[in-house]
C-alpha positions in Angstrom: 144.0 159.5 126.1 143.9 160.7 122.5 145.4 164.1 122.3 146.8 164.4 118.7 145.2 163.2 115.5 146.8 163.3 112.0 144.6 163.3 108.9 146.2 162.9 105.5 144.5 163.7 102.2 145.1 163.7 98.5 142.0 166.0 98.0 140.0 163.2 96.5 136.4 162.4 97.2 137.6 159.1 98.7 139.2 161.0 101.5 136.2 163.2 102.5 134.6 160.6 104.8 138.0 160.3 106.6 138.2 164.0 107.1 134.7 164.1 108.6 135.5 161.3 111.0 138.9 162.8 112.0 137.1 166.0 112.8 134.4 164.2 114.8 137.1 162.3 116.8 138.9 165.6 117.4 135.8 167.1 118.9 135.0 164.0 121.0 138.4 163.9 122.5 139.1 167.7 122.5 142.2 166.8 120.6 144.6 168.7 118.3 144.0 167.9 114.6 146.8 168.0 112.0 145.6 168.1 108.4 148.3 167.0 106.0 149.0 166.8 102.3 152.2 165.4 100.7 153.1 166.3 97.1 155.9 165.4 94.8 157.8 167.4 92.2 159.2 165.1 89.6 162.9 165.8 88.9 164.3 165.8 85.4 167.8 165.9 84.1 167.3 169.5 83.1 166.0 170.6 86.5 167.8 173.7 87.8 168.0 173.7 91.6 167.0 177.3 92.0 163.9 176.9 89.8 163.0 173.7 91.7 163.2 175.5 95.0 161.0 178.3 93.7 158.4 175.8 92.4 158.5 174.0 95.7 157.9 177.2 97.7 155.0 178.2 95.4 153.4 174.7 95.7 153.8 174.7 99.5 151.8 178.0 99.6 149.2 176.8 97.1 148.7 173.5 98.8 148.3 175.0 102.3 145.6 177.2 100.8 144.0 174.2 99.1 144.0 172.3 102.3 142.0 175.0 104.1 139.6 175.2 101.2 139.2 171.4 101.3 138.3 171.6 105.0 135.9 174.5 104.5 134.1 172.8 101.6 133.5 169.5 103.4 133.2 170.6 107.0 131.4 173.8 106.4 132.1 176.5 109.0 132.4 173.9 111.8 136.2 173.5 111.3 136.9 177.2 112.0 137.8 178.0 115.6 139.0 174.5 116.3 142.5 173.3 117.1 143.5 172.5 113.5 147.0 172.7 112.1 147.9 172.4 108.4 150.9 170.6 107.2 152.2 170.5 103.6 155.3 168.5 102.7 157.2 167.8 99.5 158.4 164.2 99.3 158.4 161.3 96.8 157.2 158.9 99.6 153.8 159.7 101.0 154.0 156.9 103.5 157.4 157.7 104.9 156.5 161.4 105.3 153.4 160.5 107.2 155.3 158.2 109.5 158.0 160.8 110.1 155.4 163.4 111.0 153.5 161.0 113.2 156.7 160.4 115.2 157.8 164.0 115.4 154.4 165.2 116.6 153.7 162.2 118.9 150.5 161.5 117.1 148.0 159.2 118.8 145.9 158.4 115.7 146.4 158.6 112.0 143.2 158.9 109.9 143.2 158.4 106.2 140.9 157.3 103.3 141.0 153.6 102.6 141.3 154.3 98.9 142.3 157.3 96.8 142.1 158.3 93.2 145.5 159.9 92.2 146.4 158.3 88.9 150.1 158.8 89.3 150.7 157.9 92.9 147.8 155.6 93.5 147.5 157.4 96.8 146.2 155.3 99.7 145.4 152.2 97.7 145.7 149.0 99.7 149.5 148.9 99.6 149.9 152.4 101.2 147.2 151.7 103.8 148.9 148.3 104.6 152.3 150.0 104.9 151.0 152.5 107.4 149.1 149.8 109.4 152.3 147.8 109.7 154.8 150.6 110.4 152.9 153.4 112.2 154.0 154.2 115.7 150.3 154.7 116.7 146.8 153.6 115.8 145.7 153.9 112.2 142.1 154.5 111.2 141.3 153.7 107.6 137.9 155.1 106.5 136.2 153.8 103.3 134.7 156.4 101.0 131.2 155.0 101.5 131.4 155.4 105.3 128.8 157.7 106.9 129.2 159.6 110.2 127.3 157.7 112.8 127.4 157.0 116.6 129.4 153.7 116.2 126.9 151.8 118.3 128.6 148.5 117.5 132.4 147.9 117.4 134.0 144.6 116.7 137.5 143.6 117.9 139.1 140.4 116.5 141.2 138.7 119.2 143.7 135.9 119.2 143.8 135.6 123.0 147.1 137.5 123.4 148.3 139.7 126.2 148.7 142.6 123.8 145.0 142.3 122.8 144.1 143.5 126.3 146.1 146.7 125.8 144.5 147.3 122.4 141.0 146.7 123.7 141.7 149.1 126.5 142.5 151.7 123.8 139.3 150.8 121.9 137.3 151.2 125.1 138.5 154.8 125.3 136.9 155.4 121.9 133.8 153.4 122.7 133.1 155.4 125.8 132.9 158.6 123.8 130.2 157.0 121.6 128.6 154.8 124.3 129.3 151.9 121.9 129.0 148.2 122.4 132.2 146.2 121.8 131.9 142.6 120.5 135.2 140.7 121.0 135.3 137.8 118.6 137.7 135.0 118.0 137.5 133.1 114.7 138.6 129.5 115.1 139.2 126.8 112.5 138.0 123.3 113.0 141.6 122.2 113.3 141.9 124.2 116.5 140.6 123.1 119.9 139.8 124.4 123.4 138.7 127.7 121.9 136.0 128.1 124.6 138.5 127.5 127.4 140.9 130.0 125.9 138.0 132.5 125.6 137.1 132.1 129.3 140.7 132.6 130.3 141.0 135.7 128.1 137.8 137.2 129.6 139.1 136.7 133.1 142.4 138.4 132.1 140.7 141.2 130.3 138.3 142.0 133.2 141.3 142.4 135.5 142.7 145.2 133.3 139.7 146.7 131.5 136.5 148.1 133.0 133.6 148.6 130.6 130.1 147.1 130.9 129.2 147.1 127.2 131.5 144.2 126.1 130.4 140.9 124.8 132.3 137.8 123.6 131.8 135.5 120.7 133.6 132.4 119.4 133.1 131.6 115.7 134.2 128.4 113.9 135.1 128.8 110.3 137.8 127.3 108.2 138.0 130.5 106.1 138.9 133.1 108.7 138.5 136.1 106.4 135.0 135.0 105.2 134.0 134.1 108.7 134.9 137.5 110.0 133.2 139.3 107.2 130.0 137.4 107.9 130.3 138.2 111.6 130.7 141.9 110.9 127.6 141.9 108.7 125.5 140.0 111.2 126.7 142.2 114.1 125.8 145.3 112.1 129.3 146.5 113.0 130.0 150.2 112.5 133.8 149.9 113.3 136.2 147.0 113.1 139.3 146.9 115.3 142.4 144.8 115.2 145.9 144.5 116.5 148.9 144.6 114.1 151.3 142.0 115.4 154.9 141.4 114.8 154.7 137.6 115.3 153.2 134.9 113.1 149.9 134.2 114.8 146.7 136.0 113.9 148.3 138.5 111.6 149.7 135.6 109.5 146.5 133.6 109.5 144.3 136.6 108.6 146.0 139.9 108.2 148.4 138.9 105.4 149.0 141.8 103.0 146.6 140.6 100.3 143.9 140.1 102.8 144.4 143.5 104.4 144.1 145.0 100.9 140.9 143.0 100.3 139.5 144.0 103.7 140.2 147.7 103.2 138.8 147.7 99.7 135.7 145.5 100.5 134.5 147.0 103.8 132.2 150.0 104.1 133.0 150.5 107.8 136.1 152.2 109.3 138.9 149.9 110.3 141.1 150.8 113.2 144.5 149.1 113.7 146.5 149.3 116.9 150.2 148.7 116.4 151.7 146.5 119.1 154.7 148.9 119.3 152.5 151.9 120.1 150.5 150.4 123.0 
């Protein structure tokens, strides 16, 4: 069950949709929401440690106030009275700070904008999103700026017929139940592969032994370009959320979720992408 959600922002318009979705998920699961901002104070050779500490303290106070204003501006009065906690940290690495807090607070889901606008840090561009997807101890939900709040009637999970997929789908079902969503479980197979239909039947049997949900369907797609095939499937299925499992081995993640393709996927899609890390299942 999802009890803790961490949302990180750089205050950009590109992170507004992620805030709204994080807040919606918090309400759906009656969870605790942590709203976080990480800033960096550039050090110079002439920096005096005392003045640096004073500046850090001032910026910590200013950013905590700015976080609250950001929530009020984009959530209206709905955020007040909820279980929301504000976190401001000073660190040169945004990704490492988020990972550290996620571990400390035993976060179940990290929510962030898929793309940011900070000119200096290039906050939450593909590389940062990719790093969190690969290293986070929990699920990561990347929300494109163009995403709109909806009921997520159609979720798509890409499977490679692995045991770990079953645990990830079980986690996705927890979310789907809150929205009464249909889950389409798809495998993209190239013409060089074989016995995909037999593997699918075996996987379905294994899945139904572990997961109970009556709104699941299964599809087997043949396409030599896995990325393009999946994109077409998402479009045809009118998917409102795409789910995947970040693996440590060289199977599906190597064939599809290579770093450049994750970047392309995150930048091209207009639907939220949720990644379950195999280490956090």
